[in-house]
N, C-alpha and C positions, 0 to 999 in steps of 0.2 A: 583189026582190034584183037589183042590177045585174049584167050579164053579166060585168063585170071581176072581181067577187068570186067568181062561180061558176067562172070559168076559173082564177083563182088558187087556189081551193080544190081543183079537180080536178088542177091541176098539182102542188100540194103532195102530194096523195094519191098520184098516180102516181110522184112522186119517192121517196116513202116505200116504195112497193111495189118499185120498182127497187132501192133500197138493200137491202131484205130479200132480194131475189133474189140479189144479189151476196154478201151475208153467208151465205146458205144454201149457195151453191156453195163459198165459202171454207171454211166449217165442214166440208163433206164432204171437201174436199181435205186439210184438217188430219187428218181421220180416215183418210185413205188410200183414199177411195172416189171413183171417177170415174163420173159419171152417164152420159155418152155419148149422151144424147138430150134435151138441154135445148132446149125450145121453149115458146112461150107456152101451148100447150094442156096442158102438164104442170105448170103452176102453178095451184092451185085456192084459192078463198076458202072459209073455213069457214062463213060466214053471208052473208046479203045486206045486213046492216046496216053501219054505219060502224065497228063494232068487229071487223070480220072479220080473221082471221089468214090470212096467205098461206102455203101449204104446197106442197112439191114432191112430185110423185108419179111413178109409172111408172119403177121401178128395174129393169126387165127387161133392159136392155142394160148395166147398171152393172157395174163390175169393181173389184176392189181393186188398188191400185198404191202404190208407195212411191217417193218421189223419191230419187235416188241420194245416199247420204251423202257428204259432203265428206271427203276424207282429213284425218286429224288432223295438225297440225304436229308435226314431230319435236322432242323436247326439245333444248335448246341447252346440253347439258352437255359439258364437255371429255372427250374420250376418253383415259383414262389407261392402259388395258391394252393398247393397240396401239402399237407403235413402227414408225415408217417407216424404210425403209432409206436410208442416206445414199449418195449417188452421188459418186464422186470423178472 
């Protein structure tokens, strides 16, 4: 097998793992969980084969959080029950 094919295969595999890392962190943030200790040592592979699944571990420093909710826009209905004073 030429080295170019081996390198291309390894690069594609690494890109897939990196995408999985980003998706895992995004999913945690959607659930309101902040890991607070993300590093390569906290990502583990389930098997040594090509069909390994990447998993995130060590949630000892994790915490729940929620992004601040944006204020809802006020309805644009005309106000009919308040009259403004007239200045002369």
